[in-house]
N, C-alpha and C positions, 0 to 999 in steps of 0.2 A: 193466714194468721200471722203478724208479726209478734213474736215472742219477748221483745223488748230486751233481749239482753245480747244483741250485737256490739263486739268488741269486749265482751266479757273474759273470764278466763275461768277454766277448767281443769282438774284433775279427774280421769277416769281411770278405777283402777281397773288390772284385768281387762283391759279392752281391744286386744289384737284378735278377737274373734267373738263369736256368741253374743251374748246379752250387753255385755261391756260394751264390744265393737257397736250394736245398733245405738247405744247410748251416745256414744262419743259421734258417730255417723251425724245423727237428729241433733247434737248441739252444733256442730260442725254447719250445717245447714242453716241454724239459726243465726249464725254469725259467730260464734265464740271459738278463742284461740282455746288450742289444748294440750293437755301434757297428757300421753297416754301409754299404757304399762304392761308388758307380758315379760315373761322367763324365755319365749322363742324370740330370738333376735329378729329371724329371716322373718319371721310371719308378723311381728311387732312392724318392721320396717314397712313391709308390704301395705299392712294395714294403713301405715301414717302416709305413705304416697298416695293410695287411693283417694284417701281425704282430703288432702292437697289438693290432689288433681280437680276432686270433683268440687269444692266448695272454696278452694283458694283461701283458705285458713292457714294462721300457723299453727303447727303440729310438732311436738317435742314427743320422741319416741325415748322412753327410760327403762331399760331392760332391769328389771329387778324384782324380788320377791316381796312383797308389800307387807308379810307377816314378819317379816324381820327389820330390826332398827336400821340396818342400811338399806335395805330397799325405802323405807318411811323416808331415811334421810335423804337420798337421791329424788325421790319426788318432790319434795320441798325445795331442796336448791336449785330445781327447774322451775319451780312455781311456787314460791315463799308464801306468797298471801292469795290465794285462790278466792274468786268469787263464788265458786262451784266446787263441791267435792261428791264424787259417785263412787261410793264405797262398794268394792264387788271382789270377791275372793273366791276360789274352789272351794268344795265342801269335803270333809272325810270321806274315803269310800263307804260303799255300801258294807255293812258289816252288821253280824249278831251282837246284841250289847255285850252279852258272855264274854266277846271275846277282845272288848276294849280292856286294856292295863291302862296304869293311870298316866302313861306318857302319852298315850293315844287320846286318852280324855283331855289331857292338858291342851295337846296339841289341835285337838280341835275347837277348843275354847278361844285357844291364840289365833288362830285362821279366822272365824267366824264370828267373833265378840270381842276380844281383847285389841285387835287389829284396827276395825272400824272406829271404836274408842278412844283408841290413840291418835289416830290421823282426826279425829274432829277437835281432840282437845288441843291439837296443834295449829288449827286452823280458825277456830269460831271466834275467839277473839279480835282478830283481826278481822273477821267479817262484821262483827258487831260495833267494830269502831267505824268502818266507812259505812253503815246504816243498809248493809245488804248482804245477803248468803243465802245460798240454797245449797240443802244436803240431802242427799238421797243415797238408802241403804238399801242394795238389792237382796234380800232374803228369801225369803220362799214361801209356798202356799203351805209346806209341813209345819209353818208354825201355828196353823190354823188347823190342821190335820195331821192325822199320823201318817208317814211312811214307812211300812217296815224296813228294819235295816237302817234308816238314818235316824237313829233317836238322838245320835250325837249332835250333826247337823241341825237338827229342829231343836235341841235344847239350846246349843250357843246361840241361835239365831233367834230365839225365844227369849234369851236373856238380852240381847242385843234390845231387843224391842223394847222390854221393861225398862230397861235402863236409861234408853233414849227418852222414853215419856215426858218423864220430868225435865230432863235438860232441855227440850224441843219448848217447853211452856216457859222454862225460866229466859230464851232466849228471842222469843217471837215479839216481843216488843220493840226489839232494834231491826227486825225487817230480815231476819234470820229465821229461815223454816229447815225442819228436819222432817222429814217423810220416809216412809219405806215401802218398797216395791214386793210385792210378792208374788213371782212367777210358780205359774201353772207347768207346762208341758209347752215347751218352745223347741222350735226344730232348729236344734243347734248340733253341733259335732258330737256335744255331750250327749244330747239325748239319743242320736244316731247309735252311738257306741253301748248305749246301754240297752236298745233294742237288737241291737246285734248278738250282744250276751243273752240277752232273753229268748231271743230266736232258737240259738244253739241249745239253752236250756231246757226248751220245749219241744225243740223238734218242729219248727214250723220256719218259713222261709222269712226274712226278715219284712218284706211286705205284710205276711199276715201279721206278724206281730206290731207292726205300727198301726195296720186294722182295729186290732184289739185296742190297742192304748186310744184310738180316738173313738173309738164307740164308747166309751166311759166319760166323754165329756162333750155337753148338751151342744157346743158350739160344732160339734161333729169334725173338728180338725186341729192341729196341733198351731200354736201361736208362731207370729213369726218376729225376730230380732227388731226389725224394723217397726211394727205397731209397738213394740216394747220401748224402743228408743224415744220414739213420739211422745209416748207416754210420760216418760223420764223428764222429755226436754219441757213439757207444760209444767211440770212439778216444778222446773228449774225458772219458769218464766215471771214475768212481772206481775201475770195474770192469777198466779197460785200465791199471793204473797197472805191470803188467807186462811189456808191451807197448810196446817202443820200438826205434828205428832200423829198421823195417820198410817194406817195401814191397806196398803191400794191394793186389791187382789185382783191379780189378771190371770186368768186359768178356764177361760170360755166358760164358766157356769159350773165349774166341776166341784165346789165348795157347797153341798146343800143347805142352806141358811136363810134366813129372811133379813136377819141382821150382822 
């Protein structure tokens, strides 16, 4: 399917690896020029070259922390008026909520709620002026179901979801859409690190920890960054202009609900 976005420009945050990289790759396949971002320069440059070699699209690599004003400024200097914005950022580490002091709470809100809002504020008016814009926020299945120890991440992302619900409706008439992608368990470096920690904690092999994790998913497997990226790219396509303000859950059926 031709997504109709060849020649468009996109900022993809936190895209040197994992789900962000999957989104960047899928957009590149659709012919989109990219600004990708990460904090590890070597890894980011490697990803940028991989994408250039595979799809021959322009790729600008910006080493920055998007949670900071300086990092956001660097992204927007590289691409002042993107057609597409993919908001993605690491979340607070697993922690008992009793251990969260005020600074930790505020840091978590900045990472997973304030930062994407700030970036949307900076790009949405140029999108509405041109009559085209696609914004996708990568949140989490935890917006819909609790995950022990990730209360801060869940709360911040849920706050972003509620905040954007009204904003999305306010720009829909200008062909600007804002949607959220809610990943469940995807086979990324972060998941593998978590499985390794779980294996040590429960005194089992990493393979057994992975098997236990997959057993709780109706699809009986973890998702891939590639399929996540393709879903993201579709939401950014000309074909998805009537989809906005939605939470698209990608979890292999793990969340048990009819609606």
